[in-house]
C-alpha positions in Angstrom: 42.0 21.9 -0.4 38.5 22.8 1.0 37.7 24.7 -2.2 37.4 21.5 -4.3 37.0 18.8 -1.6 33.5 17.7 -2.8 34.8 17.4 -6.4 37.7 15.2 -5.2 35.2 13.0 -3.2 33.1 12.6 -6.3 35.7 12.1 -9.0 38.6 10.4 -7.1 36.6 7.1 -6.5 35.3 7.3 -10.1 38.9 7.7 -11.5 40.1 4.9 -9.3 37.3 2.7 -10.6 38.2 3.5 -14.2 41.9 2.7 -13.4 40.9 -0.7 -11.9 38.8 -1.4 -15.1 41.9 -0.6 -17.2 44.1 -2.9 -15.2 41.6 -5.7 -15.6 41.7 -9.1 -13.8 45.3 -10.1 -14.7 46.5 -9.2 -11.1 43.6 -9.5 -8.7 45.7 -8.8 -5.6 46.7 -5.4 -7.0 43.1 -4.7 -7.9 41.9 -5.4 -4.4 44.6 -3.3 -2.7 44.0 -0.4 -5.1 40.2 -0.5 -4.4 40.8 -0.6 -0.7 43.3 2.4 -0.9 40.8 4.4 -2.9 37.9 3.6 -0.5 40.0 4.5 2.5 41.3 7.7 0.8 37.7 8.8 0.2 36.8 8.1 3.8 39.8 10.1 5.1 39.0 13.0 2.7 35.4 13.1 3.8 36.4 13.7 7.5 37.4 17.4 6.9 33.7 17.9 5.9 32.8 17.0 9.5 35.7 18.6 11.3 35.5 21.8 9.2 31.7 22.1 9.3 30.3 25.3 10.8 27.4 24.3 13.0 26.2 27.8 13.6 24.3 28.4 10.3 22.2 26.6 7.7 24.0 28.0 4.6 25.6 25.6 2.1 29.2 24.9 3.0 32.3 23.9 0.9 30.6 25.5 -2.2 31.8 24.9 -5.8 30.3 26.4 -8.9 31.4 26.0 -12.5 29.5 26.4 -15.8 28.2 23.0 -17.0 25.5 23.5 -19.6 25.4 27.3 -19.9 22.6 27.3 -22.5 20.2 25.8 -19.9 21.6 27.8 -17.0 22.8 24.5 -15.5 25.8 24.7 -13.3 28.2 22.2 -11.8 27.3 23.4 -8.4 28.1 21.6 -5.2 27.7 22.2 -1.5 26.7 20.5 1.8 24.6 21.3 4.8 23.7 19.5 7.9 21.4 17.1 6.0 23.7 16.0 3.2 27.1 16.0 5.0 26.4 13.1 7.4 25.0 11.1 4.5 28.2 11.7 2.5 30.4 10.5 5.4 28.1 7.5 5.8 28.6 6.7 2.0 32.4 6.9 2.2 32.4 4.9 5.4 30.2 2.0 4.2 32.2 1.6 1.0 35.2 0.5 3.0 33.6 -2.6 4.7 32.1 -3.5 1.3 35.5 -3.6 -0.3 37.0 -5.6 2.5 34.1 -8.0 2.7 34.6 -9.0 -1.0 38.3 -9.7 -0.6 38.3 -13.5 -1.1 34.7 -14.0 -2.0 34.4 -12.4 -5.4 36.3 -14.6 -7.8 34.4 -13.7 -11.0 35.6 -10.5 -12.6 36.9 -8.9 -9.4 38.2 -5.8 -11.3 34.7 -4.9 -12.6 33.2 -5.6 -9.2 35.4 -3.2 -7.4 35.2 -0.6 -10.1 31.4 -0.7 -10.0 31.4 0.0 -6.3 34.0 2.8 -6.5 32.2 4.5 -9.4 28.9 4.2 -7.6 30.4 5.7 -4.4 31.5 8.8 -6.4 28.0 9.1 -8.0 26.2 8.7 -4.6 28.4 11.5 -3.1 27.3 13.6 -6.1 23.6 13.0 -5.3 24.1 14.3 -1.8 26.3 17.3 -2.7 24.6 18.7 -5.9 23.0 22.0 -5.4 21.9 22.2 -9.0 18.8 20.2 -9.7 19.9 19.0 -13.2 23.2 17.9 -11.8 21.4 16.1 -9.0 19.2 14.3 -11.6 22.3 13.3 -13.6 24.0 11.7 -10.5 20.6 10.2 -9.4 20.2 8.3 -12.7 23.8 7.5 -13.4 24.1 5.7 -10.0 21.5 3.1 -11.2 24.0 1.8 -13.8 26.7 0.4 -11.5 24.0 -1.2 -9.2 22.2 -2.6 -12.2 25.5 -4.3 -13.2 26.4 -5.4 -9.6 23.0 -7.3 -9.2 22.9 -8.5 -12.9 26.5 -9.9 -13.0 27.3 -11.1 -9.5 23.7 -11.7 -8.3 21.8 -14.9 -7.5 19.9 -17.3 -9.8 17.0 -14.9 -10.4 19.3 -11.9 -10.9 18.1 -10.8 -14.3 14.4 -10.6 -13.1 15.5 -8.7 -10.0 17.7 -6.3 -11.9 15.1 -5.4 -14.5 12.5 -4.9 -11.8 14.9 -2.7 -9.8 15.8 -0.6 -12.8 12.3 -0.2 -14.2 10.8 0.8 -10.9 13.5 3.3 -10.0 13.9 4.7 -13.5 10.2 5.2 -14.3 9.7 6.9 -11.0 12.5 9.3 -11.7 11.3 10.3 -15.2 8.4 12.2 -13.6 10.8 14.1 -11.3 12.7 15.2 -14.5 9.4 16.6 -15.9 8.8 18.6 -12.6 12.4 19.9 -12.6 12.1 21.1 -16.2 8.7 22.8 -15.4 10.3 24.7 -12.5 13.3 25.6 -14.6 11.0 27.2 -17.2 9.5 29.3 -14.3 12.7 30.1 -12.4 15.2 30.5 -15.2 17.8 28.2 -13.7 18.2 24.8 -12.1 19.5 26.0 -8.7 17.6 24.0 -5.9 17.6 27.3 -3.9 15.8 29.0 -6.7 13.2 26.2 -6.8 12.7 26.6 -3.0 12.0 30.3 -3.4 9.7 29.9 -6.5 6.1 31.0 -5.9 3.8 28.2 -6.9 0.0 27.8 -6.9 -1.6 25.0 -5.0 -2.4 23.1 -8.2 1.2 23.4 -9.4 2.5 22.2 -6.0 0.2 19.2 -6.1 1.5 18.1 -9.5 5.1 18.7 -8.6 4.6 16.9 -5.2 3.1 13.9 -7.1 6.1 13.8 -9.5 8.6 14.0 -6.6 6.6 11.4 -4.7 6.9 8.9 -7.5 10.6 9.3 -7.6 11.4 9.3 -3.9 8.7 6.9 -2.6 10.1 4.2 -5.0 13.6 4.8 -3.7 12.7 4.8 0.1 10.8 2.4 -0.7 7.3 3.2 0.6 4.4 0.8 0.6 2.9 -0.1 -2.0 5.9 0.6 -4.4 8.3 -1.5 -2.3 8.1 -4.9 -4.1 11.3 -4.4 -6.0 13.4 -4.2 -2.9 13.1 -7.8 -1.4 13.9 -9.2 -4.9 16.9 -6.9 -5.4 18.3 -7.7 -1.9 17.9 -11.5 -2.2 19.6 -11.6 -5.6 22.3 -9.0 -5.0 25.8 -10.0 -3.8 26.5 -9.1 -0.1 28.2 -5.8 -1.0 25.3 -4.8 -3.3 22.8 -5.5 -0.5 24.9 -3.4 2.0 25.1 -0.3 -0.3 21.4 -0.7 -1.4 20.2 -0.7 2.2 22.8 1.6 3.8 22.9 4.4 1.1 20.5 4.0 -1.8 17.3 3.9 0.2 18.4 7.1 2.0 18.3 9.0 -1.3 14.5 8.7 -1.2 14.3 10.2 2.4 16.9 12.8 1.4 14.8 13.8 -1.7 11.7 14.3 0.5 13.7 16.6 2.8 15.6 18.5 0.1 12.8 18.8 -2.5 9.2 17.9 -1.4 9.0 19.8 1.9 10.7 23.1 1.0 9.5 23.4 -2.7 5.9 22.2 -2.2 5.1 23.1 1.4 1.3 23.6 0.8 0.9 20.4 -1.1 2.9 18.6 1.6 0.7 20.0 4.3 -2.5 19.0 2.3 -1.3 15.5 1.7 0.4 14.9 5.1 -2.3 12.5 6.2 -1.7 10.3 3.1 2.0 10.2 3.8 1.5 9.5 7.5 -0.9 6.6 6.6 1.5 5.1 4.0 4.4 5.4 6.5 2.4 3.7 9.3 1.3 0.9 6.9 4.9 0.3 6.1 5.8 0.3 9.8 3.0 -2.1 10.9 2.1 -4.3 7.9 5.6 -4.8 6.5 6.8 -5.7 10.0 4.2 -8.5 10.0 5.3 -9.6 6.5 8.9 -9.8 7.8 7.7 -12.3 10.4 6.7 -14.8 7.7 10.1 -14.8 5.8 12.2 -18.0 5.5 15.1 -16.3 3.8 17.4 -14.2 6.1 18.0 -11.5 3.4 14.4 -11.2 2.6 13.6 -10.7 6.3 16.2 -8.0 6.7 14.9 -6.4 3.4 11.4 -6.2 4.8 12.7 -4.9 8.1 14.4 -2.1 6.1 11.1 -1.0 4.6 9.5 -0.9 8.1 12.4 1.1 9.5 12.4 3.6 6.6 8.7 4.2 7.3 10.0 6.1 10.4 11.9 8.5 8.1 8.9 9.4 6.0 6.7 9.5 9.1 9.1 12.0 10.8 9.3 14.1 7.6 5.5 14.6 7.2 4.1 14.4 10.7 5.5 18.0 11.3 2.3 19.5 9.9 0.1 17.5 12.2 2.4 18.4 15.1 2.1 22.2 14.4 -1.7 21.9 13.8 -2.1 20.0 17.1 0.2 22.0 19.4 0.6 25.4 17.6 4.4 25.0 18.2 7.3 24.2 16.0 9.3 22.5 18.8 8.1 19.0 18.0 8.5 19.5 14.2 12.2 19.9 14.6 12.4 16.9 16.8 10.5 14.8 14.2 13.0 15.8 11.5 15.9 15.2 13.8 14.6 11.7 14.4 14.1 11.1 10.6 17.7 12.1 9.9 19.2 10.0 12.8 17.1 7.1 11.7 18.6 7.3 8.2 22.1 7.3 9.5 21.4 4.6 12.0 19.5 2.3 9.6 22.4 2.6 7.2 24.8 1.3 9.8 22.5 -1.4 11.2 21.0 -2.9 8.0 24.5 -2.8 6.4 25.9 -4.7 9.4 23.1 -7.3 9.3 23.6 -7.9 5.6 27.3 -8.4 6.2 26.5 -10.9 8.9 24.3 -12.8 6.5 27.1 -12.6 4.0 29.5 -14.2 6.5 27.2 -17.2 6.9 26.4 -17.4 3.2 30.1 -17.5 2.3 30.5 -20.6 4.5 27.3 -22.6 3.9 26.0 -21.1 0.6 22.5 -20.9 2.0 20.3 -18.0 3.2 17.5 -20.2 4.5 16.9 -19.8 8.2 16.0 -23.5 8.4 19.5 -24.5 7.4 21.0 -23.0 10.5 20.7 -23.4 14.2 23.2 -23.4 17.1 25.7 -21.1 15.3 26.8 -19.7 18.7 28.3 -23.1 19.6 30.8 -23.0 16.7 31.1 -19.3 15.9 30.9 -17.5 19.3 32.6 -14.3 18.2 30.3 -14.0 15.2 27.3 -14.6 17.4 28.2 -11.6 19.6 28.2 -9.3 16.6 25.0 -10.8 15.1 23.1 -10.5 18.4 24.4 -6.9 18.9 23.2 -5.8 15.4 19.9 -7.7 15.9 19.3 -5.9 19.2 20.1 -2.6 17.5 17.6 -3.4 14.8 14.9 -3.8 17.5 15.7 -0.3 18.8 17.5 -1.3 22.0 18.5 1.7 24.2 22.3 2.2 24.0 22.3 1.4 20.2 21.8 3.8 17.3 18.5 2.1 16.5 16.9 3.5 19.6 17.7 7.2 19.1 15.9 7.9 15.7 12.9 5.9 16.5 12.5 7.3 20.0 12.7 10.9 18.7 10.1 10.2 15.9 7.7 8.5 18.3 8.0 11.2 21.0 7.4 13.9 18.3 4.5 12.0 16.7 2.9 11.7 20.2 2.5 15.5 20.1 0.4 15.2 16.9 -1.7 12.3 17.9 -1.7 9.4 20.4 -2.8 7.0 17.7 0.0 7.9 15.3 2.4 7.3 18.1 0.7 4.1 19.1 0.9 2.6 15.6 4.5 3.8 15.2 5.4 2.2 18.5 4.0 -1.2 17.2 7.2 -1.5 15.3 9.1 -1.9 18.6 7.0 -5.1 19.1 7.0 -6.5 15.6 10.7 -5.5 15.1 11.6 -7.3 18.3 9.5 -10.3 17.2 10.9 -10.9 13.7 14.5 -10.0 14.7 14.7 -12.0 17.9 13.0 -15.0 16.2 15.6 -14.8 13.5 18.4 -14.8 16.1 16.8 -17.6 18.1 16.5 -19.9 15.0 19.9 -19.1 13.5 22.3 -18.4 16.4 20.9 -20.2 19.5 19.8 -23.7 20.3 21.6 -27.0 19.7 23.7 -27.5 16.5 21.2 -28.8 13.9 23.4 -30.2 11.2 26.9 -31.5 10.5 27.4 -28.6 8.1 26.8 -26.1 10.8 29.1 -28.0 13.2 31.9 -27.6 10.7 31.6 -23.8 10.5 34.7 -21.7 11.3 34.4 -18.5 13.3 35.3 -15.0 12.0 38.6 -14.5 10.4 40.6 -11.3 11.1 39.2 -9.5 8.0 35.6 -10.2 8.9 36.3 -9.2 12.5 37.6 -5.8 11.4 34.6 -5.2 9.2 32.0 -6.0 11.8 34.0 -4.4 14.6 34.1 -1.1 12.8 30.4 -1.1 12.4 29.7 -2.2 16.0 31.8 0.7 17.4 29.7 3.2 15.4 26.3 1.5 16.2 27.1 1.7 19.9 28.8 5.2 19.6 25.8 6.8 18.0 23.4 5.1 20.4 25.3 6.2 23.5 26.3 9.7 22.3 24.2 11.0 19.4 24.9 14.7 20.3 27.7 15.3 17.7 25.4 14.0 15.0 22.4 16.1 16.2 24.6 19.2 16.6 25.6 19.1 13.0 22.1 18.6 11.7 20.0 21.0 13.8 20.7 24.4 12.2 19.8 23.0 8.8 16.8 21.2 10.2 15.5 24.4 11.9 15.9 26.2 8.5 14.0 23.3 6.8 11.2 23.5 9.3 10.8 27.3 8.5 10.7 26.6 4.7 8.3 23.6 5.1 5.9 25.5 7.2 5.9 28.8 5.2 3.0 28.8 2.8 3.6 29.9 -0.8 0.0 30.8 -1.4 
């Protein structure tokens, strides 16, 4: 079973999606149950990755290798380590609430909707498990197609504009990555990511390759100033699209920096670390202030995502400043630990917040903050979840939002007081925009008869938000299992990232 577990996790959801497409919309109840069974099966099948994971080494585990395009020495090569495995489990987990959340909401073409999410789930697992760079690129680009359709078919009134902007930004960024991969293939003789990491490269070569990777990954994170596609995509996407976009797709940018930029171009990364730190801190501070101005709940959470993902890129690139300032690698590992925990935590929290907005939107068909007020009076159970996820978003101790940000800020403090000061500003701005959102939407007197008529969570919605609440608190109270899985791989990554190729 373990020998082809990753292949099953990739192709089983894709096959289920294809089957649902063939069945069509004639029997929507069958379609929904089939989608849910496929999503749950993928989640259950991903658990042996965690339980069978060897935490003593940094080598790739659960490896698979088959000839794919022999002429170009491209292999169908899969494997996971402590960076990719938690992201795969996050992917399979988040697909389940997305399927359940759409149960009664999606009436237009439900078969295609569910099929798109299942196919995208398989492709996203492929991104995180590919150990061949060409295979990685194949999954990276193929995954855009289902999301393009999800926003374009089931999105809001400006969905065509948002879809084209999303596709052009992410596709054009990735084209430069392909050029860099082909260049390294010509030098290395194959597409294995491990071969690229071992490739001797001059500083000029590293700069160009770093720039190509930066364009692909910075758009995906998204970093300031290439972030403008994200709020539009979130606002127009259906609830499920927003959840997967925030919880999984943004993580691919952070994953790309850790898997490609740091180990393949360590000298260019060291040289440009100040630029990356500056862009990350601008995202953390400036985008937090932009979030304060939003009138649309989804747009506010979208901007909050950009600010929180700034911690991931800060944690990834501050390692050079830490080593330069302290002469020790101890803080470098902590910064990368924080970046990884922040990715997992942000996936859970932002996905939860978008589901909360979806619950309100399904009832009132408005995302405008001004249309709500006093929701706690008519939806007390919902209000408990909304406030919990909002507090997690502010980085409250005891929730997963605290762990990653705390680790990154403490590690950054070793590099520079001012870096840590500006990073910590997010604890103020994050609290400001999140708590102001909660105050206006959840608390106060009931503002309109439409709000007064709202119904509290049904059992299906309660299960979805309850699953996420357990994990948000679980990771916040006891992050040790997550850190234990990551740390051997992160120690190895620190060694690669700090070893000069010159």
